[in-house]
N, C-alpha and C positions, 0 to 999 in steps of 0.2 A: 627062515630066520629073519629076525628084525635087527635093527640097529639099537645100540644103547647110547642114549644122549646124555651129555654132561654139559651144564652151563658153568662157565668160568673154571675150566680144568686148570690144574697146574701146568704151566708152560715148561715142560721138560724138553731136553734135546730131542727125544723121540717124538713128542707132540709137534714141536717146531718142524722137524724133518717131515713128519707125516702130512702136515698142512701144506708145506712147500711142494711136496711130491704130488699131493692131491691137486693143488692149484695148477701145477704144470701139466699134469695128465689131463685135467679137464680142459685147459686152454688148448693143448695140442690135439685134443679130440674134437675141437671146434666149438667148445663151450664159450658162452658170452659172459666171461667173468673178468673183464678189464684188460685182457691181453689178446693179441692175435698170434696164432701159431705161425712159425715155430717160436717157442719161448722156453727158456731154461729156468730152473728154480733159482739160479743166481740173479736172473733178471727180475724175478718176482720178489726176491728177498727184501729189497728196500721198501716195497709197498707193505709187506708183512710187518717189517720193523715199525713203520708208522702206526699200524694197527695195534701192535704190542704196546707202543708208547701211549696211545689213546686208552688202551685197556688199563694200564698202570694209573692213568689219571682218572679212571672211572667213567670215561665218556663212551666207551665201547665195551660190549660184553660178547664173549665168544661162546658159541654153541657148537659142540663137536659130537658127531655120531661115529661110534666105533662099530666095526663089524664083528662077527663071531670069532675071528682070528685076533681081535684086538687092534686092528689097523684103522687109521683114520679113513673113514669112508664118506663122510659128509660134513659140511660146515656151513655156518651162517654167522654173520657179525651183526649184532644189534647195536645201533648207534643212537645215543640220546641227543636231542636237540638242545642247543644252548640258548636259542632265542626264547625269551620269556613268553611270547605269545604262541609258541609252537611246541612247548615242552610236554604236551599231552599225547604225543605220538612219537614213535621211534622209526628209524630207517632200518630195513633189513638189507644187508649188503652181502655180496660174494656168496650167494647161495649155490652150493656145489654138492653134487653126488658123483662119486667116482664112476667113470665110464663102465667098469666091470659090473657095477651094481645097477645100471640103468634098467628100467622096466620091471623092477621088483617092488615098486611102491615106496621106495625110500625117500623120494622127493616129497611126496605127500606127508610122510612121517616127519621129515625135517621141518616142513612148514607148520605142521601141527605142534611140534615141539617148540618152535619159535613162538607161536601164538601162546602156548602155555607159559613159556618163560616171560613173555611180555605182559601177560595178565598178572604175573606176580610182581611187576614193577609198580610202585605207587604212582597213581595219577596217569597211567598210560591207557588211552582209549582206543588206539589204532596202531597199525603197522603200515608203513609205506615202503614200497620197493620200486626200483627202476629196472627195466629190462630193455634189451636191444631188440628192435624189430628184425624181422627176417628169419626168425627161428621158430615162430609159433609159440613162444614162451607165454605171451599174454593169454592164449587159450588154456594153457596148463594152469597158470595162476588163477584164471577165472574159475576153472573147475575145482579149485581149492578154496573158493569163497572170496577171492580178491576181485575188485571192480576196477576197470580202467577209468582213471580220473584225469588223465592228461596225456598228450602226445605232441612231441615236437618233431615234425618231419625232417629227416636228413640231419639230425643233430649229432649223430655219431658217425665219424669217418673211419671205417674199418681199413680202407685202402683207397688210393686215388680212384675215383669213379664208383666207389662202393659206400654210399652213405645210407645209414639206417635210421629209423625212427627211434627216439628216446621215449619210452612208454612208462608212465607212472601208474602204479597199481596201489589200491588201498584195501586193507582188511579191517573193518570195525571190530573191536573186541567186546563191545558191550551188547 
C-alpha cells in the first residue's frame, strides 16, 4: 500500500492530533525532528501552533500523507523565504514518517510528493532542507536526489557532550 498525500489539508481536530501524535512518536523513536526523547505531544504543541500561524499567513504549506487506515503517517512543512533574494527556493522542514511505516519507501514517497508540490509553486527552483548529523540522514536524502551543500560541525547540541553537525541539503527542481 502507499500513502495518500494532501497539500494544505483542512486542519481539523483529527489532523491536529494526528500530526502531534506523529511528531511525538517519531521523536520518541529517536527521529531528528527538533526534539529529543522523551517528549510529549503537549511539549510539541507550541511549535505546531507556530507552524499553524505561519500556514494561516501563507508562509508555510503542510503536506500530509495518510495511510490506508486514514491515519496521519507522514508530514513535511514547506516554508517560503521572505528575503527577496532567496524567494526562488523553499525550505522543507519536519520531514517525518511514522516509525511503524519505516522501511516501506514512504520517506521517498514523501520527498517526491514535496518536490511535486514545490514544482507547483510559482518561481520555485529548489528545495533546501537541514538534517542532524549522526543518523545517516544525508545518505538517505542523497539517494533521493538531494546534494549536501553545507555543514556546520557541532552546531546541534542534542545533550551535553553530544554535538551533531547541521547539514544543509539541496534539491534543484529544474
